[in-house]
ChimeraX commands (.cxc) that place a marker at each C-alpha (Angstrom):
marker #1 position 71.66,-229.48,116.17 radius 0.5
marker #1 position 72.71,-227.10,119.52 radius 0.5
marker #1 position 76.44,-227.60,118.56 radius 0.5
marker #1 position 75.88,-226.27,115.29 radius 0.5
marker #1 position 74.01,-223.81,116.09 radius 0.5
marker #1 position 76.55,-222.74,118.74 radius 0.5
marker #1 position 79.24,-222.69,116.08 radius 0.5
marker #1 position 77.21,-220.34,113.98 radius 0.5
marker #1 position 76.56,-217.80,116.77 radius 0.5
marker #1 position 80.46,-217.92,117.54 radius 0.5
marker #1 position 81.57,-217.38,113.94 radius 0.5
marker #1 position 78.75,-214.30,113.87 radius 0.5
marker #1 position 80.13,-212.79,116.71 radius 0.5
marker #1 position 83.88,-212.61,115.72 radius 0.5
marker #1 position 82.68,-211.24,112.46 radius 0.5
marker #1 position 81.06,-208.54,114.75 radius 0.5
marker #1 position 83.62,-208.31,117.44 radius 0.5
marker #1 position 83.98,-204.36,116.82 radius 0.5
marker #1 position 80.32,-203.98,117.95 radius 0.5
marker #1 position 80.29,-205.96,120.94 radius 0.5
marker #1 position 81.58,-206.48,124.32 radius 0.5
marker #1 position 82.18,-210.07,124.98 radius 0.5
marker #1 position 82.16,-211.50,127.82 radius 0.5
marker #1 position 83.00,-215.56,128.26 radius 0.5
marker #1 position 81.06,-217.19,130.75 radius 0.5
marker #1 position 83.83,-218.90,132.76 radius 0.5
marker #1 position 85.35,-215.47,132.93 radius 0.5
marker #1 position 81.71,-213.93,134.44 radius 0.5
marker #1 position 81.90,-216.97,137.04 radius 0.5
marker #1 position 85.43,-216.59,138.23 radius 0.5
marker #1 position 85.54,-212.82,138.29 radius 0.5
marker #1 position 82.10,-211.39,138.13 radius 0.5
marker #1 position 83.42,-208.28,139.51 radius 0.5
marker #1 position 85.58,-207.12,137.15 radius 0.5
marker #1 position 83.59,-208.37,134.20 radius 0.5
marker #1 position 80.86,-206.63,135.36 radius 0.5
marker #1 position 83.08,-203.69,135.66 radius 0.5
marker #1 position 84.07,-204.11,132.20 radius 0.5
marker #1 position 80.54,-203.78,131.24 radius 0.5
marker #1 position 79.69,-201.07,133.03 radius 0.5
marker #1 position 82.39,-199.30,131.10 radius 0.5
marker #1 position 81.36,-200.22,127.53 radius 0.5
marker #1 position 77.93,-199.29,128.46 radius 0.5
marker #1 position 78.77,-196.19,130.34 radius 0.5
marker #1 position 76.91,-196.58,133.34 radius 0.5
marker #1 position 77.75,-197.41,136.97 radius 0.5
marker #1 position 78.90,-201.28,137.65 radius 0.5
marker #1 position 77.53,-201.18,140.94 radius 0.5
marker #1 position 74.14,-201.52,139.37 radius 0.5
marker #1 position 74.45,-205.03,138.11 radius 0.5
marker #1 position 73.83,-207.90,140.63 radius 0.5
marker #1 position 76.90,-210.29,140.76 radius 0.5
marker #1 position 75.00,-212.46,142.82 radius 0.5
marker #1 position 73.08,-214.29,140.22 radius 0.5
marker #1 position 75.88,-215.67,138.67 radius 0.5
marker #1 position 76.02,-219.27,139.22 radius 0.5
marker #1 position 79.56,-220.86,139.66 radius 0.5
marker #1 position 77.64,-224.18,139.36 radius 0.5
marker #1 position 76.94,-224.13,136.08 radius 0.5
marker #1 position 80.53,-224.32,134.32 radius 0.5
marker #1 position 81.23,-228.09,132.88 radius 0.5
marker #1 position 77.50,-228.73,133.69 radius 0.5
marker #1 position 76.55,-229.91,130.35 radius 0.5
marker #1 position 78.66,-232.62,130.62 radius 0.5
marker #1 position 76.59,-234.28,133.30 radius 0.5
marker #1 position 73.51,-234.66,130.97 radius 0.5
marker #1 position 75.19,-236.17,127.84 radius 0.5
marker #1 position 76.82,-239.67,127.24 radius 0.5
marker #1 position 80.34,-239.69,125.71 radius 0.5
marker #1 position 78.56,-240.77,122.26 radius 0.5
marker #1 position 76.57,-236.97,122.65 radius 0.5
marker #1 position 79.65,-235.41,123.87 radius 0.5
marker #1 position 81.75,-237.14,120.84 radius 0.5
marker #1 position 79.45,-235.38,117.99 radius 0.5
marker #1 position 79.46,-232.20,119.72 radius 0.5
marker #1 position 83.46,-232.41,119.33 radius 0.5
marker #1 position 82.86,-233.48,115.76 radius 0.5
marker #1 position 80.72,-230.39,114.67 radius 0.5
marker #1 position 81.92,-227.71,117.35 radius 0.5
marker #1 position 85.75,-229.26,117.89 radius 0.5
marker #1 position 87.70,-226.53,115.91 radius 0.5
marker #1 position 86.06,-223.29,117.25 radius 0.5
marker #1 position 86.05,-224.98,120.99 radius 0.5
marker #1 position 89.64,-225.49,120.33 radius 0.5
marker #1 position 90.06,-222.01,119.09 radius 0.5
marker #1 position 88.16,-220.70,122.18 radius 0.5
marker #1 position 90.19,-222.96,124.41 radius 0.5
marker #1 position 87.57,-224.99,125.53 radius 0.5
marker #1 position 89.48,-228.05,123.98 radius 0.5
marker link #1:1,2 radius 0.2
marker link #1:2,3 radius 0.2
marker link #1:3,4 radius 0.2
marker link #1:4,5 radius 0.2
marker link #1:5,6 radius 0.2
marker link #1:6,7 radius 0.2
marker link #1:7,8 radius 0.2
marker link #1:8,9 radius 0.2
marker link #1:9,10 radius 0.2
marker link #1:10,11 radius 0.2
marker link #1:11,12 radius 0.2
marker link #1:12,13 radius 0.2
marker link #1:13,14 radius 0.2
marker link #1:14,15 radius 0.2
marker link #1:15,16 radius 0.2
marker link #1:16,17 radius 0.2
marker link #1:17,18 radius 0.2
marker link #1:18,19 radius 0.2
marker link #1:19,20 radius 0.2
marker link #1:20,21 radius 0.2
marker link #1:21,22 radius 0.2
marker link #1:22,23 radius 0.2
marker link #1:23,24 radius 0.2
marker link #1:24,25 radius 0.2
marker link #1:25,26 radius 0.2
marker link #1:26,27 radius 0.2
marker link #1:27,28 radius 0.2
marker link #1:28,29 radius 0.2
marker link #1:29,30 radius 0.2
marker link #1:30,31 radius 0.2
marker link #1:31,32 radius 0.2
marker link #1:32,33 radius 0.2
marker link #1:33,34 radius 0.2
marker link #1:34,35 radius 0.2
marker link #1:35,36 radius 0.2
marker link #1:36,37 radius 0.2
marker link #1:37,38 radius 0.2
marker link #1:38,39 radius 0.2
marker link #1:39,40 radius 0.2
marker link #1:40,41 radius 0.2
marker link #1:41,42 radius 0.2
marker link #1:42,43 radius 0.2
marker link #1:43,44 radius 0.2
marker link #1:44,45 radius 0.2
marker link #1:45,46 radius 0.2
marker link #1:46,47 radius 0.2
marker link #1:47,48 radius 0.2
marker link #1:48,49 radius 0.2
marker link #1:49,50 radius 0.2
marker link #1:50,51 radius 0.2
marker link #1:51,52 radius 0.2
marker link #1:52,53 radius 0.2
marker link #1:53,54 radius 0.2
marker link #1:54,55 radius 0.2
marker link #1:55,56 radius 0.2
marker link #1:56,57 radius 0.2
marker link #1:57,58 radius 0.2
marker link #1:58,59 radius 0.2
marker link #1:59,60 radius 0.2
marker link #1:60,61 radius 0.2
marker link #1:61,62 radius 0.2
marker link #1:62,63 radius 0.2
marker link #1:63,64 radius 0.2
marker link #1:64,65 radius 0.2
marker link #1:65,66 radius 0.2
marker link #1:66,67 radius 0.2
marker link #1:67,68 radius 0.2
marker link #1:68,69 radius 0.2
marker link #1:69,70 radius 0.2
marker link #1:70,71 radius 0.2
marker link #1:71,72 radius 0.2
marker link #1:72,73 radius 0.2
marker link #1:73,74 radius 0.2
marker link #1:74,75 radius 0.2
marker link #1:75,76 radius 0.2
marker link #1:76,77 radius 0.2
marker link #1:77,78 radius 0.2
marker link #1:78,79 radius 0.2
marker link #1:79,80 radius 0.2
marker link #1:80,81 radius 0.2
marker link #1:81,82 radius 0.2
marker link #1:82,83 radius 0.2
marker link #1:83,84 radius 0.2
marker link #1:84,85 radius 0.2
marker link #1:85,86 radius 0.2
marker link #1:86,87 radius 0.2
marker link #1:87,88 radius 0.2
marker link #1:88,89 radius 0.2
view
């Protein structure tokens, strides 16, 4: 059900993209300074007020550690099309 909810959330985000500032978590982890600068510009606030230290780089890909191969296959069956479109597969 989590995979289905994720797909629903992504589809909602895509439909409303012109009203959102989208930050991909993996990009935030790879380059928090640039992401937070971009967010600050979008919000019209000084980005130095954001704390980049809250970003935990050890979380990317961690979901696979707690999932069996069968669980991962279910996620791909449910969300694979969306995951491929966004570059996760």
